C-alpha positions, 0 to 999 in steps of 0.5 A: 852261490849261483845267481842267474840274471835271466828275466822271465816274463809271464804274460798270462797266468791263472792258478790257485797259487796266484800271487795276491796283494798280501804276498810280498814275496816267496822263495823256495828251500830245497835240501839234498838236491842230488837226490837218491843216495848212490845215484849220480844224476845229471844235475838235480834230482829229476823229480825236483827238476820236474817241478821247475814249471811249478816254480816258474808258474809262481812269479812271486817266487823270486829266488831259491836256497839249496840247503846242501848236498847239492851234488853227488859225493866227490864232485868234479867240475862237470857236476857243478856245470850241470847244476849251473845249467839247471839253474840257468833253465830255472831262471831265478837266482839260487843261493847255496848252503853247502853240505858235506858232500859239496865240501868233499872238494872245497877248493873246487867249490870256492874257486867257482862260488867263493866263501861258504858263509855270507848274508844278504837282505831282501825286502828288509828281511835278513838272510844268513847262510852258514857252513857247519862243515868247517869245524865238525858241525860247529859254528866257531872262530871267524864264522861265529864272529861273523854271525854275531856281527851280522845279527848285532848289526842287522836284527834291530832294523830288519824284520824276519831272520832266515838262517840256512845250513845243511846239518840238523844242528839242533838234534842231540841224542838226549834232547827233544829233537832226537825223534829226527832221523837224519841222512848222516852224521858224517863229520860231526864232532864229539860236541856241537855248539848250536845250543851253547853259542849259536841258538842263544844269539837268536833267542829273545830277539824281537825278530821271527827267526826261521832256521832251515836244514837240508839233510833229510830225504834218504829212505832211512831218514825222516821226511820233513820236520817242523818245530817252533818255540818262542821266536824260533822255528826249526825246519828240516827237509830233503829229497831222494826217497820215492816216498815223502820227498819234498821241498818248501816254498816260504811265503812272506806277506805284506805284514811280514808274517810267514807261511809255507807250502810243503811241496810233495815230489813223490806224488802227482798231488803236490799237497800229498804231505799236507801242511808243514805245520802239521808236523809240529812236534816240539813247541817248548825247549826251556829245559834244553839249555839254560840260556842266561846261566853260566859256569858260576851258576849265575842268572841274569833276568829279565833278558831282554831288559828295559831299565833294570837287570837282576843278577842272581847266584845260587851260592854267595860269592864275590864277583865283578860284573862288567857290561860291554857293547858289541864293539868291545867297549866297557860300559859299566862295572860293578862289584857283586859282594857275597850276596845272592842278588844284585840289581843293576840300573840300565836307564842310561844305556842305549838299546842294543846287544851287550855282553855281560862278563862275570869274573873273579880271580879264578874264572870268567864267564859271559852272558848275552844281554839285550837292552830294549 
C-alpha cells in the first residue's frame, strides 16, 4: 500500500458534490489503472489522472483503493516510481489490492510495499484487502486463516465490511454471474474456492458486506457490474477502453448506509454511465452453493441461530456433532444416532462464530455457525 501524508486544505469549494452533514466519509475504488492493454503510460491511465482535480474537489474522499493491474505487465522499479509520484500529486492515502500484472514481479512489489493482504478499520468500518494471485485465484492457507480471524474478531463490533481483490472471483462459467466478461482469466486454477470457503464467511453476517474486483476495462470486457443479494454486494469495474471506462466513489453516510457515484472516464459528463445500481443483474444466489450443507448431506438451521439449532440429514446415519469456538476449543459434543433430525440447545453458549464438525468413522465435514 502507498500512504501519502500530504495535507490538502480547501479554502473555498462550491459544488453539487459538496459534503453534507449526512456524509461521514467517502473513498474511491479504481481498477486496471494502468489503462489500455498494450500501452505503457507514465504512471496511471491519463483519463484517470485527469479526474484527480475532481477527487481533490471532494474533501470527503479521504482515501482510495486500487483493485489491481496498477502497472503495466512485467513492471520494473520505474513503473512503481511513476505510480508513487502520481499518488503524491493526488494527495490522499491510496491502498493497493494487487493484480496479476502487479505480481509478475512480486519480490519488487513486496520489497517496496510489504505484504499483499491486510486489513484496517476506518470510522468503525472494516476494510479487508486480499491477494488471489498467491494460489490460482484461491484464498487459501495462511491467507484464508487470516481472513477468518479478521472477520471473527472484528465483524461483531464493526459496521460495514469492505473487501477488495483484483480477479472477479464470484464469476463461474455455470453460474448466474457468467454474463460478466472479464479482462483475463490468467493464472486461474481449475477450481476457485470463493463459493465454498470465502463467501460463506460473510453470508448471514449482520454486517453489510461489499466486495470489489477490478479486472474490467478492456475493449472486450464488461464495463461495470453491480449485483446484490442478502447482505452481500458484488461490484466490478475498471478502465482502459475508450467507451464505458470508469471508477467508483463509495459514500458512507452518518447512519452507515452506503451509496455510490459511478464516475465515467470516457465522456466529459462524469455521469454518462448512469447510476451504479442501474446495473443490477443478480439479486438471488440461493441455488449457487448450499452454504449450510456438507458432504454428509446434512443441514443446520437456522443459521444464524439464537437458542436452538436443528441438524437434519437426508439419510439416517450415526454421526457425532461437535461445536468449536474460533480458538479451537470444544464447546459441546452430542451423538446423532440414526435419525433424520436432532435439536441442540445453545442457550448456554455465548454469541459469536463457531465451527460445527460432523464426523463418523469414515468422514469429517464442517459448517460455519453464527450464534446471535
